[in-house]
DOSE-197756 format. One record per atom (N, C-alpha, C, O): x, y, z. Coordinates in steps of 0.1 Angstrom, whole numbers, padded with zeros to 4 digits, always signed. Layout:
N
XYZ
...
! end
This chain:
179
+0801-0622+1254
+0787-0626+1254
+0780-0621+1242
+0783-0611+1237
+0770-0629+1237
+0762-0625+1225
+0754-0613+1228
+0749-0610+1239
+0751-0606+1217
+0742-0595+1217
+0730-0599+1208
+0731-0605+1197
+0718-0595+1212
+0705-0598+1205
+0699-0584+1202
+0698-0576+1211
+0694-0583+1190
+0686-0571+1187
+0671-0574+1188
+0666-0583+1181
+0664-0567+1197
+0650-0569+1199
+0642-0558+1193
+0645-0546+1195
+0632-0562+1185
+0624-0552+1178
+0609-0555+1180
+0601-0546+1176
+0605-0566+1185
+0592-0570+1186
+0588-0572+1201
+0591-0563+1209
+0581-0583+1204
+0577-0584+1218
+0588-0585+1228
+0586-0582+1240
+0600-0588+1224
+0612-0588+1233
+0616-0574+1237
+0625-0573+1245
+0610-0564+1231
+0613-0550+1236
+0607-0549+1250
+0611-0540+1258
+0597-0557+1253
+0591-0557+1266
+0601-0563+1276
+0603-0575+1276
+0607-0554+1284
+0618-0558+1292
+0615-0569+1302
+0622-0578+1304
+0603-0568+1308
+0598-0579+1317
+0598-0592+1310
+0602-0603+1316
+0592-0593+1298
+0592-0605+1290
+0606-0610+1287
+0609-0622+1289
+0614-0601+1283
+0628-0605+1280
+0635-0611+1292
+0643-0621+1291
+0633-0605+1304
+0640-0610+1316
+0634-0624+1320
+0642-0632+1325
+0621-0626+1317
+0616-0639+1320
+0622-0650+1311
+0625-0661+1315
+0624-0646+1298
+0629-0655+1288
+0644-0657+1290
+0650-0668+1289
+0651-0646+1293
+0666-0646+1294
+0670-0638+1307
+0672-0626+1306
+0671-0645+1318
+0674-0639+1331
+0687-0631+1330
+0689-0621+1338
+0697-0635+1322
+0709-0627+1321
+0709-0615+1313
+0718-0607+1312
+0697-0612+1306
+0696-0600+1297
+0700-0587+1304
+0695-0584+1315
+0708-0580+1297
+0712-0566+1301
+0711-0557+1289
+0716-0560+1278
+0704-0546+1291
+0703-0536+1280
+0716-0530+1277
+0723-0524+1286
+0720-0530+1265
+0733-0524+1260
+0729-0510+1255
+0737-0500+1257
+0718-0509+1247
+0715-0496+1242
+0704-0497+1232
+0700-0507+1227
+0699-0485+1228
+0688-0484+1217
+0696-0483+1204
+0706-0476+1203
+0691-0490+1194
+0698-0491+1181
+0688-0491+1170
+0676-0492+1171
+0694-0491+1158
+0686-0491+1145
+0692-0501+1136
+0704-0501+1134
+0683-0509+1130
+0687-0519+1119
+0685-0511+1106
+0673-0509+1102
+0695-0507+1100
+0694-0498+1088
+0691-0507+1075
+0696-0518+1074
+0683-0502+1066
+0680-0509+1054
+0669-0519+1055
+0667-0528+1046
+0662-0519+1066
+0651-0528+1069
+0639-0520+1074
+0640-0508+1078
+0627-0527+1074
+0615-0521+1080
+0608-0531+1088
+0609-0543+1085
+0601-0527+1098
+0593-0535+1107
+0581-0540+1099
+0574-0532+1093
+0577-0553+1101
+0565-0558+1095
+0560-0569+1104
+0566-0573+1113
+0548-0574+1100
+0542-0585+1107
+0538-0596+1098
+0533-0593+1087
+0541-0608+1102
+0539-0619+1093
+0536-0632+1101
+0537-0632+1113
+0533-0643+1093
+0530-0655+1100
+0518-0655+1109
+0510-0646+1108
+0517-0665+1118
+0506-0665+1127
+0511-0672+1140
+0516-0684+1139
+0509-0666+1151
+0513-0672+1164
+0500-0676+1171
+0491-0668+1173
+0500-0688+1176
+0488-0693+1184
+0489-0686+1197
+0478-0682+1202
+0500-0684+1203
+0502-0677+1216
+0496-0662+1215
+0489-0658+1224
+0500-0655+1204
+0496-0641+1203
+0483-0640+1195
+0478-0628+1194
+0478-0650+1189
+0466-0650+1181
+0466-0640+1170
+0457-0632+1167
+0477-0640+1163
+0479-0631+1151
+0493-0632+1146
+0501-0640+1150
+0496-0623+1136
+0509-0622+1131
+0519-0617+1141
+0515-0610+1150
+0532-0619+1139
+0542-0615+1148
+0553-0607+1140
+0553-0607+1128
+0561-0600+1148
+0570-0590+1142
+0581-0597+1134
+0586-0608+1138
+0586-0591+1123
+0597-0595+1116
+0603-0583+1110
+0598-0572+1111
+0615-0584+1103
+0621-0573+1096
+0622-0578+1081
+0625-0589+1078
+0620-0568+1072
+0622-0571+1058
+0631-0560+1052
+0631-0549+1056
+0638-0564+1041
+0647-0555+1035
+0639-0543+1029
+0629-0545+1022
+0644-0531+1031
+0638-0519+1026
+0648-0508+1027
+0650-0502+1038
+0655-0505+1016
+0667-0497+1016
+0666-0483+1023
+0675-0479+1029
+0654-0477+1022
+0653-0463+1028
+0647-0463+1042
+0643-0452+1046
+0646-0474+1048
+0640-0475+1061
+0649-0480+1072
+0661-0483+1070
+0644-0480+1084
+0652-0486+1096
+0642-0492+1105
+0630-0488+1106
+0647-0501+1113
+0639-0507+1124
+0646-0503+1137
+0657-0506+1139
+0638-0497+1146
+0643-0493+1159
+0641-0504+1169
+0631-0512+1168
+0651-0506+1178
+0650-0516+1188
+0660-0515+1198
+0666-0504+1200
+0662-0525+1206
+0672-0525+1217
+0682-0537+1216
+0678-0548+1211
+0694-0534+1219
+0704-0544+1220
+0704-0549+1234
+0706-0542+1244
+0703-0563+1236
+0705-0569+1248
+0718-0578+1248
+0721-0583+1237
+0724-0578+1259
+0735-0588+1260
+0730-0599+1268
+0724-0597+1279
+0732-0612+1264
+0727-0623+1271
+0738-0634+1271
+0748-0633+1263
+0738-0643+1280
+0748-0654+1280
+0743-0664+1270
+0732-0664+1265
+0752-0674+1267
+0750-0684+1257
+0738-0693+1260
+0730-0696+1252
+0737-0696+1273
+0725-0705+1277
+0712-0698+1274
+0703-0704+1269
+0712-0685+1278
+0699-0677+1275
+0697-0675+1260
+0685-0674+1256
+0707-0674+1252
+0705-0673+1238
+0699-0685+1232
+0690-0685+1224
+0703-0697+1237
+0696-0709+1233
+0682-0710+1238
+0673-0715+1231
+0680-0705+1250
+0666-0705+1256
+0657-0696+1247
+0646-0699+1244
+0663-0684+1243
+0655-0675+1234
+0652-0682+1220
+0642-0680+1215
+0662-0690+1215
+0659-0697+1203
+0646-0706+1205
+0638-0706+1196
+0645-0712+1216
+0633-0720+1219
+0620-0712+1219
+0610-0716+1213
+0621-0700+1225
+0609-0691+1225
+0605-0686+1212
+0594-0684+1208
+0616-0684+1203
+0614-0679+1190
+0611-0690+1179
+0609-0687+1168
+0612-0702+1184
+0610-0713+1174
+0621-0715+1164
+0619-0720+1153
+0633-0710+1168
+0644-0711+1159
+0650-0725+1159
+0651-0731+1169
+0653-0730+1147
+0653-0724+1134
+0640-0727+1125
+0640-0723+1114
+0630-0733+1131
+0618-0737+1123
+0610-0725+1119
+0605-0724+1108
+0608-0716+1129
+0599-0704+1127
+0607-0692+1123
+0608-0688+1112
+0614-0687+1133
+0624-0676+1131
+0637-0682+1128
+0641-0693+1133
+0645-0674+1121
+0659-0678+1118
+0668-0667+1125
+0666-0655+1123
+0677-0672+1133
+0686-0662+1140
+0697-0659+1130
+0705-0668+1127
+0698-0646+1127
+0708-0642+1117
+0718-0631+1123
+0713-0622+1130
+0731-0633+1120
+0740-0622+1125
+0739-0610+1116
+0737-0611+1104
+0739-0599+1122
+0738-0586+1114
+0745-0575+1122
+0750-0578+1134
+0744-0563+1117
+0750-0551+1125
+0738-0541+1127
+0730-0539+1118
+0738-0535+1138
+0729-0524+1141
+0737-0512+1145
+0748-0513+1151
+0731-0500+1143
+0738-0488+1147
+0732-0483+1160
+0720-0481+1161
+0741-0481+1170
+0736-0475+1183
+0732-0461+1180
+0739-0453+1174
+0719-0458+1184
+0713-0445+1180
+0721-0434+1187
+0726-0435+1199
+0723-0423+1179
+0731-0411+1184
+0746-0413+1183
+0753-0404+1188
+0750-0424+1176
+0765-0426+1175
+0768-0431+1161
+0758-0432+1153
+0780-0433+1158
+0784-0440+1145
+0789-0454+1148
+0795-0460+1139
+0786-0459+1160
+0790-0472+1164
+0781-0483+1159
+0769-0483+1162
+0786-0493+1152
+0779-0504+1147
+0782-0516+1156
+0794-0518+1159
+0772-0524+1160
+0774-0535+1169
+0769-0548+1162
+0758-0548+1156
+0777-0558+1163
+0772-0571+1157
+0762-0577+1167
+0765-0578+1179
+0751-0581+1161
+0740-0587+1169
+0735-0599+1162
+0737-0601+1150
+0727-0607+1170
+0718-0617+1164
+0705-0611+1163
+0700-0606+1172
+0698-0613+1151
+0685-0608+1149
+0676-0619+1144
+0680-0627+1135
+0664-0621+1150
+0655-0631+1146
+0646-0626+1134
+0640-0616+1135
+0646-0634+1123
+0639-0630+1111
+0629-0641+1108
+0632-0653+1108
+0617-0637+1104
+0606-0646+1101
+0603-0644+1086
+0600-0632+1082
+0603-0654+1078
+0600-0653+1064
+0587-0660+1061
+0586-0672+1057
+0576-0653+1063
+0563-0658+1061
+0554-0648+1054
+0558-0637+1051
+0541-0652+1052
+0531-0642+1046
+0528-0631+1056
+0528-0633+1068
+0526-0619+1050
+0522-0608+1059
+0509-0611+1066
+0501-0619+1061
+0506-0605+1077
+0494-0606+1084
+0492-0595+1094
+0500-0586+1095
+0481-0596+1101
+0477-0586+1111
+0480-0591+1125
+0476-0602+1129
+0487-0583+1133
+0490-0587+1147
+0477-0585+1156
+0469-0577+1153
+0477-0592+1167
+0466-0590+1177
+0469-0577+1185
+0480-0572+1185
+0458-0572+1190
+0460-0559+1199
+0469-0562+1210
+0477-0553+1214
+0467-0574+1216
+0476-0577+1228
+0491-0577+1224
+0499-0572+1232
+0494-0582+1212
+0508-0583+1208
+0513-0568+1205
+0524-0565+1209
+0505-0560+1199
+0509-0546+1196
+0511-0539+1209
+0520-0531+1210
+0502-0541+1219
+0503-0534+1232
+0516-0538+1239
+0523-0530+1245
+0520-0551+1237
+0532-0556+1243
+0544-0548+1237
+0553-0544+1244
+0544-0547+1224
+0555-0540+1217
+0555-0526+1221
+0566-0520+1223
+0543-0520+1221
+0542-0505+1225
+0548-0502+1238
+0553-0492+1240
+0546-0512+1248
+0552-0510+1261
+0567-0508+1260
+0573-0500+1267
+0573-0517+1252
+0588-0516+1249
+0592-0503+1243
+0602-0497+1246
+0584-0499+1233
+0586-0486+1226
+0586-0475+1236
+0595-0466+1236
+0576-0475+1245
+0575-0464+1255
+0587-0464+1265
+0593-0454+1267
+0590-0476+1270
+0601-0478+1279
+0614-0472+1274
+0622-0466+1281
+0617-0475+1261
+0630-0471+1255
+0629-0458+1247
+0639-0455+1240
+0618-0451+1248
+0617-0438+1241
+0617-0439+1226
+0621-0429+1219
+0611-0449+1221
+0610-0451+1206
+0597-0445+1201
+0587-0445+1208
+0597-0440+1189
+0585-0433+1184
+0576-0444+1179
+0579-0452+1171
+0564-0444+1185
+0554-0455+1182
+0548-0454+1168
+0542-0463+1163
+0551-0443+1161
+0546-0442+1147
+0553-0453+1139
+0546-0458+1129
+0565-0457+1142
+0571-0468+1135
+0563-0481+1136
+0561-0489+1127
+0558-0483+1148
+0550-0495+1151
+0537-0495+1144
+0533-0504+1137
+0530-0484+1145
+0517-0483+1139
+0518-0483+1123
+0509-0488+1117
+0529-0477+1118
+0531-0477+1104
+0533-0492+1099
+0529-0496+1088
+0540-0500+1107
+0543-0514+1104
+0530-0522+1104
+0528-0531+1096
+0521-0519+1113
+0508-0526+1114
+0500-0523+1101
+0495-0532+1095
+0499-0510+1098
+0492-0506+1085
+0498-0512+1073
+0491-0518+1064
+0511-0511+1072
+0518-0517+1060
+0515-0532+1059
+0512-0537+1048
+0516-0539+1070
+0514-0554+1069
+0500-0558+1066
+0498-0567+1059
+0490-0550+1071
+0476-0553+1068
+0474-0551+1053
+0467-0559+1047
+0479-0540+1048
+0477-0537+1034
+0484-0548+1025
+0478-0553+1015
+0496-0552+1029
+0503-0563+1021
+0496-0576+1022
+0495-0583+1012
+0490-0579+1034
+0483-0592+1036
+0470-0591+1027
+0467-0601+1020
+0463-0580+1026
+0451-0579+1018
+0455-0580+1003
+0448-0587+0996
+0466-0575+0999
+0471-0576+0985
+0474-0590+0982
+0471-0595+0971
+0480-0597+0991
+0484-0611+0989
+0471-0619+0986
+0471-0628+0977
+0461-0617+0994
+0448-0624+0992
+0442-0621+0978
+0437-0630+0971
+0442-0608+0974
+0437-0604+0961
+0444-0612+0950
+0438-0617+0941
+0458-0612+0951
+0466-0619+0941
+0462-0634+0940
+0461-0640+0930
+0461-0640+0952
+0458-0655+0952
+0445-0658+0947
+0443-0667+0940
+0435-0649+0950
+0421-0651+0944
+0421-0650+0929
+0415-0657+0922
+0428-0640+0924
+0429-0638+0910
+0436-0650+0903
+0431-0654+0893
+0447-0654+0909
+0454-0666+0903
+0445-0678+0903
+0445-0686+0894
+0437-0680+0914
+0428-0692+0915
+0418-0691+0904
+0415-0701+0897
+0412-0679+0902
+0402-0677+0891
+0408-0680+0877
+0402-0687+0869
+0420-0675+0875
+0426-0677+0862
+0429-0692+0860
+0428-0697+0849
+0434-0699+0870
+0437-0713+0869
+0424-0721+0867
+0424-0730+0858
+0413-0718+0874
+0400-0725+0871
+0395-0722+0857
+0389-0731+0851
+0397-0710+0852
+0393-0707+0839
+0400-0715+0829
+0394-0719+0819
+0413-0717+0831
+0421-0725+0821
+0416-0740+0822
+0415-0746+0811
+0414-0745+0834
+0409-0758+0835
+0396-0760+0828
+0393-0770+0821
+0387-0750+0830
+0374-0750+0823
+0375-0750+0808
+0368-0757+0801
+0384-0741+0803
+0386-0740+0789
+0391-0753+0782
+0388-0755+0771
+0398-0761+0790
+0403-0773+0785
+0393-0785+0787
+0396-0796+0784
+0382-0782+0793
+0372-0792+0795
+0374-0800+0807
+0367-0811+0809
+0384-0797+0815
+0387-0805+0827
+0377-0803+0839
+0377-0811+0848
+0369-0793+0838
+0359-0791+0848
+0345-0795+0844
+0336-0792+0852
+0344-0801+0833
+0331-0805+0828
+0325-0815+0837
+0332-0824+0842
+0313-0813+0841
+0306-0823+0850
+0304-0836+0843
+0301-0837+0832
+0306-0847+0851
+0304-0860+0846
+0289-0863+0846
+0282-0858+0854
+0285-0871+0837
+0271-0875+0836
+0266-0882+0849
+0274-0889+0855
+0254-0879+0853
+0248-0885+0864
+0246-0900+0861
+0239-0903+0852
+0251-0909+0869
+0250-0924+0866
+0241-0930+0876
+0241-0943+0878
+0232-0923+0882
+0222-0929+0891
+0210-0935+0884
+0202-0941+0891
! end
């Protein structure tokens, strides 16, 4: 049966059981070389949602679930795969061991953003249930908010530079009033 690595709202066991009735917890694990972040925008959650991004000196804590194939396809639907999230095979390390397990991990490649309080609370419930340190969650929120603000600054600067070039070439000159 397939294994899924949950690091976002699917850490909430009740949510995961509603989505995937066959879900069984295999263990707590870490995705090495990545960090937790928030990106995109979910209408359901009214904000950015969890994803993982490459970061050599970091890890993402989460839970391995075993699900049947039917539930894996159901989970694809909940995650919007492959349009929104992409389900990627990877390996995670079971915490407290040297055991690596092959899992499917949902990854979102979108702009950074801020998650809603409701979404963060849902993930925090999972962190608490599985004994994970909430500092990883709160650090990810801060990191994503800073990155989102930086993206806006860069886009605004690029827009100003583009408009200045257009103006310098006379492309923004106002047309004479023909009334």
